[in-house]
C-alpha positions as CSV (number, residue, x, y, z in Angstrom):
1,M,3.9,9.6,15.5
2,K,7.5,8.6,17.3
3,A,8.8,5.0,17.8
4,G,11.7,3.2,19.4
5,G,12.8,-0.3,18.9
6,A,15.4,-2.6,20.3
7,L,16.8,-5.9,19.7
8,V,18.3,-7.8,22.4
9,L,20.2,-11.4,21.9
10,T,20.2,-13.0,25.4
11,A,18.0,-15.6,27.0
12,D,18.1,-14.3,30.1
13,P,14.4,-12.5,30.6
14,G,15.5,-9.9,33.1
15,A,18.4,-8.6,31.1
16,A,16.5,-9.0,28.1
17,A,13.8,-6.8,29.3
18,R,16.1,-4.4,30.8
19,R,18.0,-3.9,28.1
20,A,15.4,-3.6,25.4
21,V,12.9,-1.1,27.5
22,E,16.0,1.2,27.8
23,E,17.1,1.0,24.6
24,A,13.6,1.5,23.3
25,R,12.7,4.2,25.7
26,A,16.0,6.3,24.7
27,A,14.7,6.7,20.8
28,L,11.4,8.5,22.2
29,G,13.0,10.9,24.6
30,D,10.8,12.7,26.9
31,L,7.4,11.3,25.2
32,P,5.2,8.8,26.8
33,P,4.7,5.4,25.3
34,S,0.9,4.3,24.1
35,L,1.5,1.2,23.2
36,A,4.5,-1.9,23.8
37,V,4.9,-4.8,21.9
38,L,6.9,-7.4,22.8
39,F,8.2,-10.6,20.6
40,A,10.5,-13.5,21.8
41,S,12.5,-16.1,20.7
42,A,11.1,-19.5,21.2
43,H,13.7,-19.9,23.9
44,F,11.4,-17.9,26.1
45,L,8.3,-20.8,26.2
46,G,9.6,-21.7,29.5
47,S,10.1,-18.0,30.8
48,A,7.8,-15.8,28.9
49,E,5.5,-14.9,32.1
50,A,9.2,-13.8,33.8
51,L,10.0,-11.8,30.7
52,V,6.6,-10.1,30.4
53,A,6.8,-9.2,33.9
54,S,10.1,-7.6,33.9
55,V,9.2,-5.8,30.9
56,A,5.3,-4.4,32.6
57,E,7.5,-3.6,35.6
58,Q,9.3,-1.4,33.7
59,T,7.2,0.4,31.7
60,G,4.3,0.7,34.2
61,S,0.7,0.4,33.2
62,L,0.9,0.6,29.4
63,P,-0.7,-1.5,27.0
64,L,0.8,-4.6,25.9
65,I,0.5,-7.1,23.2
66,G,3.2,-9.6,21.5
67,C,4.2,-13.8,21.7
68,V,6.6,-16.3,21.9
69,A,7.4,-17.2,18.1
70,E,9.8,-19.5,16.3
71,A,12.0,-16.4,15.5
72,V,11.9,-12.5,15.2
73,A,12.9,-9.4,13.8
74,G,14.5,-6.2,14.9
75,G,15.2,-3.3,13.4
76,A,17.4,-4.4,9.8
77,R,17.9,-7.8,11.1
78,E,16.4,-11.4,11.6
79,V,16.9,-13.7,14.4
80,E,16.4,-17.2,13.1
81,S,18.4,-19.4,15.8
82,E,19.5,-17.5,18.9
83,P,17.2,-16.3,21.9
84,A,16.4,-12.9,20.8
85,V,13.8,-10.0,22.3
86,A,12.4,-7.6,20.5
87,L,10.5,-4.7,22.1
88,W,8.6,-1.8,19.8
89,L,7.4,1.2,21.7
90,G,5.0,3.9,20.0
91,A,4.4,7.0,21.2
92,G,1.8,9.6,19.9
93,L,-0.9,6.9,19.1
94,G,-4.0,8.4,20.5
95,P,-6.0,6.0,22.4
96,V,-5.1,2.4,22.5
97,E,-7.2,-0.3,24.0
98,S,-6.0,-3.5,24.3
99,F,-8.3,-6.8,24.3
100,A,-8.3,-10.3,24.4
101,M,-10.7,-12.9,22.7
102,E,-11.5,-16.4,22.5
103,F,-13.2,-19.1,20.1
104,V,-15.9,-20.9,21.8
105,R,-17.4,-24.0,19.9
106,T,-21.0,-24.5,19.9
107,P,-23.7,-27.6,18.5
108,S,-24.0,-24.7,15.5
109,G,-20.7,-24.3,14.7
110,G,-18.6,-21.3,17.4
111,A,-18.8,-18.3,19.0
112,Y,-15.9,-15.7,19.1
113,G,-16.2,-13.5,22.4
114,G,-14.2,-11.0,24.5
115,Y,-13.9,-8.2,22.5
116,R,-16.8,-6.8,20.2
117,F,-15.7,-4.8,17.2
118,A,-17.7,-1.7,17.1
119,Q,-19.8,-0.8,13.9
120,E,-17.7,2.4,12.8
121,A,-14.1,0.6,13.2
122,A,-12.0,3.2,13.0
123,G,-8.2,2.8,12.9
124,V,-6.7,-0.2,13.1
125,H,-6.7,-3.8,15.1
126,L,-3.0,-5.5,15.5
127,M,-4.0,-8.9,16.2
128,I,-1.9,-12.1,17.3
129,C,-3.8,-15.3,17.6
130,D,-3.5,-18.8,18.6
131,P,-3.3,-21.3,15.3
132,F,-4.2,-23.8,17.8
133,S,-7.8,-22.6,19.3
134,F,-8.5,-19.5,17.6
135,P,-9.8,-19.8,13.6
136,A,-8.9,-16.1,12.7
137,D,-10.3,-16.5,9.0
138,G,-13.7,-17.3,10.6
139,L,-13.3,-13.8,12.7
140,L,-12.0,-12.5,9.4
141,A,-14.7,-13.1,7.1
142,H,-17.3,-12.2,9.7
143,L,-15.5,-8.7,10.3
144,N,-15.8,-8.4,6.0
145,E,-19.4,-9.1,5.8
146,H,-20.7,-7.8,8.8
147,V,-18.5,-5.0,9.9
148,P,-16.9,-3.3,6.4
149,G,-13.8,-0.7,6.8
150,A,-12.3,-2.9,9.6
151,V,-8.6,-3.3,9.3
152,V,-6.3,-5.9,10.7
153,M,-2.9,-6.7,10.8
154,G,-1.0,-9.2,12.5
155,G,-0.4,-12.8,12.7
156,M,-1.0,-16.1,14.2
157,A,1.9,-17.3,17.0
158,S,4.4,-20.0,15.8
159,G,6.1,-20.7,19.0
160,G,4.4,-23.5,20.6
161,L,4.1,-26.9,18.5
162,R,1.0,-28.2,19.8
163,S,-2.1,-26.7,21.8
164,R,-1.7,-24.8,24.7
165,Q,2.3,-24.3,23.9
166,T,1.6,-21.0,22.9
167,R,2.7,-17.9,24.9
168,L,0.3,-14.7,23.8
169,F,1.4,-11.5,25.9
170,L,-1.4,-8.9,26.9
171,D,-0.5,-6.2,29.5
172,G,1.4,-7.9,31.9
173,R,-0.3,-11.4,31.6
174,V,0.8,-14.6,29.4
175,L,-2.4,-16.4,27.5
176,S,-2.0,-20.0,25.8
177,R,-5.0,-19.7,23.9
178,G,-7.1,-17.6,22.0
179,A,-5.8,-14.5,21.1
180,V,-4.8,-10.6,22.1
181,G,-4.7,-7.6,20.2
182,A,-5.0,-3.5,20.6
183,H,-7.2,-1.2,19.3
184,L,-5.3,2.1,17.8
185,P,-8.7,3.9,16.2
186,R,-7.4,7.3,15.7
187,A,-3.2,6.5,15.0
188,E,-2.5,6.4,11.4
189,V,-1.3,3.4,9.7
190,H,-0.4,1.8,6.4
191,P,-1.0,-2.1,5.5
192,L,1.4,-3.3,3.2
193,V,0.8,-6.7,2.2
194,A,3.5,-8.8,-0.3
195,Q,2.1,-12.1,-0.6
196,G,5.2,-13.0,-2.4
197,C,3.8,-14.7,-6.1
198,R,3.7,-14.2,-10.0
199,P,1.3,-14.7,-12.6
200,V,2.1,-17.1,-15.2
201,G,-0.4,-18.4,-18.3
202,N,-3.6,-16.6,-19.2
203,P,-6.1,-15.0,-16.8
204,Y,-9.3,-17.3,-16.8
205,I,-12.9,-16.8,-15.7
206,I,-14.3,-19.3,-12.7
207,T,-17.6,-20.4,-15.2
208,R,-18.8,-23.2,-12.6
209,A,-17.4,-23.6,-8.9
210,D,-19.4,-24.8,-5.5
211,G,-17.9,-23.3,-2.4
212,N,-14.0,-24.0,-2.5
213,V,-14.3,-26.4,-5.5
214,I,-13.8,-25.0,-9.5
215,H,-15.3,-27.0,-11.9
216,E,-14.8,-24.7,-15.0
217,L,-12.5,-22.5,-15.9
218,G,-13.4,-20.4,-19.1
219,G,-15.7,-23.4,-19.6
220,R,-12.7,-25.9,-19.4
221,Q,-11.9,-28.3,-16.9
222,P,-9.2,-26.6,-14.5
223,L,-6.6,-29.6,-14.5
224,A,-6.5,-29.6,-18.0
225,R,-5.6,-25.8,-18.2
226,L,-3.2,-26.2,-15.6
227,R,-1.8,-29.5,-17.8
228,E,-1.6,-26.8,-20.8
229,L,-0.3,-24.1,-18.8
230,A,2.6,-26.1,-17.5
231,A,3.8,-27.5,-20.9
232,M,4.3,-24.2,-22.3
233,L,5.9,-23.4,-19.9
234,P,9.9,-23.2,-19.9
235,G,11.9,-25.0,-17.3
236,R,12.5,-23.0,-14.6
237,D,8.5,-22.2,-14.1
238,Q,7.8,-25.6,-14.5
239,E,9.4,-26.9,-11.5
240,L,8.0,-24.2,-9.5
241,L,4.7,-25.1,-10.4
242,A,5.8,-28.7,-9.6
243,Q,6.9,-27.5,-6.3
244,G,3.4,-26.0,-5.6
245,V,-0.1,-24.8,-7.9
246,H,-1.6,-21.2,-6.5
247,L,-4.5,-19.6,-7.8
248,G,-4.6,-15.8,-7.9
249,V,-8.1,-14.3,-7.5
250,V,-7.9,-10.9,-9.1
251,I,-8.8,-8.0,-6.7
252,D,-10.3,-5.4,-8.6
253,E,-12.0,-6.8,-11.7
254,Y,-12.1,-3.3,-13.2
255,R,-8.4,-3.2,-14.0
256,A,-7.0,-4.1,-17.9
257,E,-4.2,-6.1,-17.2
258,P,-3.5,-6.9,-13.5
259,G,-0.3,-7.8,-13.0
260,Q,1.8,-9.3,-9.9
261,G,0.4,-8.3,-6.6
262,D,-3.0,-7.5,-8.2
263,F,-3.9,-11.1,-7.2
264,L,-5.1,-12.4,-3.8
265,I,-3.1,-15.7,-3.3
266,R,-4.6,-19.2,-2.7
267,G,-3.0,-22.4,-2.9
268,V,-4.3,-25.3,-4.8
269,V,-5.0,-28.0,-2.4
270,G,-6.3,-31.0,-4.3
271,A,-7.7,-32.1,-8.2
272,D,-9.6,-34.8,-9.2
273,P,-8.3,-36.9,-12.4
274,E,-11.5,-38.3,-13.1
275,S,-13.4,-35.1,-13.1
276,G,-10.9,-32.2,-13.8
277,A,-12.2,-30.0,-10.7
278,M,-9.4,-28.5,-8.5
279,V,-9.5,-27.7,-4.7
280,V,-9.0,-24.4,-3.5
281,G,-7.8,-23.0,0.1
282,D,-11.0,-20.4,0.0
283,E,-14.3,-20.8,-1.3
284,I,-14.1,-19.1,-4.9
285,Q,-17.2,-17.2,-6.7
286,V,-18.4,-18.0,-10.5
287,G,-17.8,-14.7,-12.7
288,R,-14.2,-14.3,-10.5
289,T,-11.3,-13.6,-12.7
290,V,-7.9,-15.8,-11.9
291,Q,-5.0,-16.6,-12.9
292,F,-2.3,-19.7,-11.9
293,H,0.7,-18.3,-10.3
294,V,4.2,-19.9,-9.0
295,R,6.6,-18.8,-6.0
296,D,9.8,-18.1,-5.7
297,A,12.4,-16.2,-3.6
298,D,12.8,-14.0,-7.1
299,S,9.4,-13.2,-7.3
300,A,8.7,-12.5,-3.1
301,D,11.6,-10.0,-3.3
302,Q,10.2,-8.2,-6.1
303,D,7.1,-7.9,-4.5
304,L,8.0,-6.7,-1.6
305,R,10.1,-4.4,-3.2
306,R,7.4,-3.0,-5.2
307,A,4.8,-2.6,-2.0
308,L,7.4,-0.6,-0.4
309,D,8.5,1.3,-3.5
310,R,5.0,2.2,-3.9
311,E,4.5,3.1,-0.1
312,S,7.6,5.3,-0.4
313,A,5.9,7.5,-3.1
314,A,2.7,7.5,-1.8
315,L,4.5,9.2,1.8
316,G,4.8,12.3,-0.4
317,G,8.1,13.2,1.6
318,R,7.0,12.1,4.8
319,R,9.1,10.3,6.9
320,P,8.3,6.6,8.3
321,A,8.0,7.0,12.1
322,G,8.0,2.9,12.6
323,A,6.7,-0.4,11.5
324,L,5.5,-4.0,12.3
325,L,6.7,-6.7,10.8
326,F,4.3,-10.1,10.4
327,T,6.3,-12.5,8.2
328,C,5.6,-16.2,7.3
329,N,7.8,-18.4,8.6
330,G,8.3,-20.1,5.6
331,R,10.3,-17.3,4.3
332,G,13.6,-16.0,5.9
333,S,16.5,-18.2,5.0
334,R,13.9,-21.2,4.2
335,L,13.0,-18.8,0.8
336,F,16.3,-16.4,0.5
337,S,19.7,-17.2,0.1
338,E,20.6,-14.2,2.4
339,P,19.7,-13.5,5.7
340,D,17.8,-10.6,7.4
341,H,15.4,-9.9,3.4
342,D,12.1,-8.9,4.9
343,A,13.7,-6.6,7.1
344,G,17.1,-5.6,5.7
345,L,14.3,-4.7,2.6
346,I,12.5,-2.1,4.4
347,A,16.0,-0.3,5.9
348,K,16.8,0.0,2.4
349,I,13.9,1.2,1.2
350,L,12.5,3.0,4.0
351,G,15.4,3.6,6.2
352,E,16.2,2.4,9.3
353,I,13.4,2.4,11.2
354,P,12.2,1.0,14.7
355,V,10.9,-2.3,13.7
356,A,9.6,-5.0,15.5
357,G,8.1,-8.5,14.0
358,F,8.3,-12.1,14.4
359,F,8.1,-15.4,11.9
360,C,4.1,-16.5,11.6
361,A,2.6,-19.7,11.2
362,G,-0.2,-17.5,8.8
363,E,-0.1,-13.3,8.6
364,L,-3.1,-11.0,9.0
365,G,-3.6,-8.2,6.3
366,P,-5.9,-6.3,4.0
367,V,-6.0,-6.9,0.5
368,G,-8.3,-4.9,-1.3
369,R,-10.0,-3.5,1.3
370,R,-11.0,-7.0,2.9
371,N,-9.2,-8.8,5.6
372,F,-7.7,-12.1,4.9
373,L,-5.4,-14.7,6.2
374,H,-2.6,-15.6,4.4
375,T,0.6,-17.9,4.1
376,F,4.2,-16.8,2.4
377,T,3.6,-13.2,2.7
378,A,5.0,-10.4,4.6
379,S,2.2,-8.2,6.3
380,I,3.9,-4.9,7.6
381,A,2.2,-2.0,9.8
382,L,3.8,0.9,8.8
383,F,3.2,4.3,11.2
384,P,4.2,7.3,9.4
385,D,5.4,10.2,11.0
386,A,3.0,13.5,10.7
387,A,6.1,15.6,9.8
388,R,7.4,15.9,6.3
389,Q,11.3,15.6,6.4
390,A,12.9,18.6,5.5
391,P,14.7,18.9,1.4
392,P,18.5,18.1,1.8
């Protein structure tokens, strides 16, 4: 597998397309690309059609997905305020099937249509969804139950501020609702998900719960457990807890001492002072082990470094060929004191490989072999090269 990438800083759709295709193709040499992934900053909301048409004209009948986003990433850079276009071309991926999906509301709830996930679910599905019209979490829950083994990576488009403002790219078209995707049944893709939290206090077993409401943690009210935790934490952690409480659900119940990165993180969205119950942003099962978490820049940095270091070791001398980065729009300069954090850390640990990405309104990625919709997360689809690096 080989990848090429380009980051072009201009608001001119024609010039951006020409330069991006030229630069990305140059890295591929004579290899024909199998897939194009295109991300454009919000400056292109009014010119998305012209940009996509120009890129499609130069790449030919090539499967292409992408979106207009709040901000984009290319190489080791994250561009949060300037006009920018990031293009990623992948070659040697095997067959690629691009698709569109929609969600239709019905009297019984709703139905997903436009594409059917095969039961064998080989390879990876890259997906970019409209946050206003496509409830991605429902699709992922369905796949987890009925198509086990399906891997979905991507994000919720962040360029539009209201319904019908979203701009999704599919081949030579621009859509304003639903979802677009690409199925790579034979490509080798390594998913990395860094949720950016660290555990505090003690783990507890959920002893009574109903849906997303926890009534007892270890036989006591969860709000009482949280107040006890707040009283024993050092000052800095108390401040972080006051900014937002998160609950981590242990991924592997057989792991003796789960640490940072071993949890599925969900936000605590409410509590009842009278009953002491706690409301979490997902359904929680009785018997699961959970632990309170805090989130800050240091925790997010450590979590991503750990994921990248682990992947570097797992490659065993193989060279990363390229990556797609789906990072939360709550990260970047809103979280880190230095610019280009996530893209820069990929370059620092894995090398300056072709990377394209965007700042999402929710990130898609697997944790513990199940697909989830995340927040404040960096989800990375890494494409390794088949060849091993020569020893120095």
